[in-house]
N, C-alpha and C positions, 0 to 999 in steps of 0.2 A: 314506434315501429322501428325495426332493424333496417339499416341501410342495405343489408343483404337478406335474402330469403333463406331461412334455415329449415331443413327437413327434420322432422321429429320421428322419422320411421324407426320402429323398434329394430328392424333388420339392420339398419346402419349401426345402431349402438351395439347390437350383439356381434356384428361382424367386424367392428373396428376397435372399440375401446373396452368391451367386456371381454376379459381374458382370464385364463386360469393362473393359479399361482405356481411359480417355478421352484425348483430346488436351487440351493445356493452353493457355489464353490468358487472361492476367490482365486482368480488367475494369479499366478505367482507363487501359489502354495505348491508343495511337492507334487509333481506329476501333472499339474494343470497345464503347463506349457507344452509338455510332451504330448498330452492328449489333444491339444488344440493344433499342434503342428508348428505354431509360432506364437510367441507371447505378444499380447496387445501392447504391452509396455516394454520397451527395449532400453537397456542401459548402454552408455557410451562404450564401455569395455566389451560388451557383447556384439557391438556393431562391427568392430575391427575385423573379426573373422569372416564376416559376411560380405565385406566390400570386394568387388571384383567378380563375384559369382554371377553368371549370366542370367539367372532368374531373379536377381535382386535389383530393385530400383529404389534409390533414395530420392524422395521428392522434397526439394527445398522450397518452402512456401513463402520465403521472404521476398521483399521487393527486388527487382532485377539488379539495381545498383548495389545492394548489399550482397547478393549472390555473386556478382562479378568481382567484388572486392575480396572474396575468399569463401569457399564452400567445402563441404565434405567431398573428398575425391570421388568422382563418378556421379555426383548428385545432378539431377535434372531440375531446372527451375520452372515451377508452375506457381506463380505468385497467388497469394490468398485471394486476391480480388477476382481471380478467375472462377472461384467457387461461391462468390457472393452476388446478391441481387442488386437492384438499383438503389440510388441514394435515399429514396423515400421509404425503403425498407430493405436494408442489406440482407435481411434474413430470408427473403423470398427465394424460392427454389430457382436455380439456374436451369435453362432449357437443356433437355437431354442432348440435343444436337451439339450444343456448345461444349458440354462436358465430354461428349464423345470425341470431339476434335482435340480438346486439351489432353486427354489421356492417350489418344492415338499418337500425337506428336511426342509424348513423353515415352513412347514405347511400352506402354502398360497393356498387358493382356490378362486374360482370365486367370492364368496360373502364376502371374508375377507376384513375387513377394514385395510388397510396397512398405517402405519405412518413411513416415512423414516427419520431416525435420523442420522445426520452427526456429525462431530467433533465439529463444531461451532467456529473454530478459526478465520476464515475470510470468505470473500465472495466466494473464490474459493471452500471452503468446501461446501457452499450452492450449487455451480454449480454441485458438485458431486451428491448431493441429487436430484437436478433437473433432472440430466441425468438418475438416477435410476428411478425417478418418471415417466419420459417420457418412459423409457424402459418398465416399468410395464403397463403403459397405452397403449402403442403400442402392448402389449401382451394380451390385453383384460380386464385388471382389471379396475374397475371404482370407487371404494371407496378408494381414495388415498389422502394422505396429506404429506406435508413436514413440519417437526418440525422447526419452525423459531427459529434460535439461536442454534439448535442442542443440543447435549448432554451437552455442556458447558453452554448453556442457561438454560437448565433444572436444572443443578446443581446450577447456580447462582440464580435461582428463588426459591431455597430451596428444590428442588427435591432430593430424596434419590438415592443413587447408590448401585447397587448389584454386587457381584462378582460370583454369581452362575449362570451357563448357564442352562436355563430351558430345559426340554425335551419336545419335541412336536411330535405328530404323523404325519408322512409324508402324504401329500395330493395326489390326483390323477390329479392335475392340468396339463394341456398341454399348452405349450407356442407356440403361432403363431403370427408372426408380422402382424400388420395392415399396409399394404404398403401405404395406403392413408396418413399416418402420416409422411412418410419418403421421403425426396428428395435425389436423388443420382446424381452422376456426370453426367451421361448420360442425365437425365431429365433437369438438370440445364444448361448444355451445349446446349441442343436442344433449350431451351427457350431463352438463350442469343443470339444464332445465328439467331433465328427467329425475334429477336427484340421485343418479347412479354414476356420477363422475369418478374416474380413478383419482388417485392422489395427484393434485396439481402442485408441482414442485418449482418454486421460484428460486432460481440460481443467482439472482442479483444481490448486491450488497443491501444491508438492512434498510438504508434510507430510501432506496427505490421501493422495496416491499411495503414500507410504512407510508408511502405516498408523499414523501418529502423531497424526492428528486425524480427527474425524468430526463430522457434523452430528447433532443430536438425533434426527432422524427415521430415521437409519440404524441398523440393528441391530448392525453389525459395522464394524470398521476394515479398511482394505485397499482393493485395487483389483481389477478384473476380471482373470481369468487371462491372462497373456501381454501385458497392456496396455503401451502406450508412453506416456510422459508428455510433454505439451506444454501448459504452463501458458498459459491464454488471455491472461494479462497480457503475455506476451512479444510480442504483436502491437501493443502500444500505445506511443505516444511517451512521453517522460519525464513528461509531465503526466498520464498514465494516463487521459486523456479522449478523445483522438482516435487513430485508427489511424495506423500508420507509413506512409510513402510506399509506393506500389505496388511499386517495385523491392525494397524491404527486406522487404515481406511475402512476395513470391515467393521471395526468398532463404531466408527462414525455412522456407517450405514445402518447398523443394527440399532443404535441408540435413536436414530431418526425413524425407526420402524419401516425401513425401506428395503430390507433384504429380500422379501418375497411378496411385495405388494405391487399391483398394477399402478403405474404412475406415468405422468406426462411431464417432461422437463421443459421449462421455458425460461426466458429472460427478456431482454429487449428485442434482440434480433437473432436468437438461436446460436449465440456464440459462447457465452458463459454457460448456457444450458447444455452445450455439447460436452463440457467437462463433467457435469453431473451425470449426464447420460453415459459417458464413457466409464466412469467409476462404477456406477450401478450395474450397467449392462455387461461391460467387457471385463471388469475386474472383480466385481462382487457376484456376477452370475445371474442377476435378475433380468431375464429375457423378456419381461413384460413391461419394459420401460420404453416409451416412445419419445421422440423429440418433436417439439412444436416449433418449426423453423421460423415462422413469422412472428410468433410470440406477442408480447405486449404492444409492440408498435402497430401491428395490424388490429389486434383486439380493441385497442383504445380508439381506433377510428370508426368503429361501429357504434351502435346504440346499446351494446351489451353491457350489463352491470359490471362494476368493478368494486372490490373491497378496498378499504383504506383510501378512498378517494376524498380529497379535502374539499371544503366548501369553495365556491367560486371566488370569494374574496381571498381566502388563504392561497388558492392556486395562483391568483394574480400577483400576490406578494411574492410567492416562490418564483414565479416567472421573472419578476423584477430583479430578484437577487441573482438568478441565473444569468440574466443579461449583463449585470455588473461584473460578473466573473469572466466574461468573454473578452 
């Protein structure tokens, strides 16, 4: 028996995960940015001309202490934790009322162009920005970008840093989730059991996919049934801080047969998975990709099947090794 009751209604499947195939156009290709109004991926050199414009807001998602030590001029601090769930599953969706308050205090409104600036230390920092970008888009904002390379990339490119936190007037924005962008456990389980699941894309490193590693919050090792692996790190340059050129990104997507296929991106808590969603949806133009925010942590706590799940003895040995590393 499942710990939760899952509906197998055909209407649910048809209305949520059964989707049509899209056309593909890589953002960043000639004319793509102009058509969209603003590119989802913004380079440091392109940010300079935007600073100071009244409709532009840079959101610095680093911890407050890092923000106060030096940030992009005019940036507003909304730490990543504000977009994350509780400790037992950080991928859980934050209440609409909380996100409404966060964005109002940042002066964000429907027409604001928002640029998400992360730390820029590694590809995991980019994942945080991608998750925030996804959260903002799921809440109805459309003029969005992630700063490639983050605050560190801005500094490396010669950009100045400021220590003064600007004052902004609160907005009247109200946050509401667009459920069409979200895959939840019930939907995915229904699709898996019907044999009509979209491609389930595991964004974690290979050892997680193979059932050799897990995070503390997960109850079991392994991956979702029938999942395909695509480590989010594969999209980054050798520095692991910036995304590969547009052509290389599209080549990876096409080789993985993901350019025009319905898919659900997942990881442990919807963080690394946000990078895969961002590349597929926002850069490669596959609009039939959803994010599964709660991901493996929630799935593993049910009685739902998992692939690559080790035997009980093997799992105990792996747990012992994990304890020794702490």
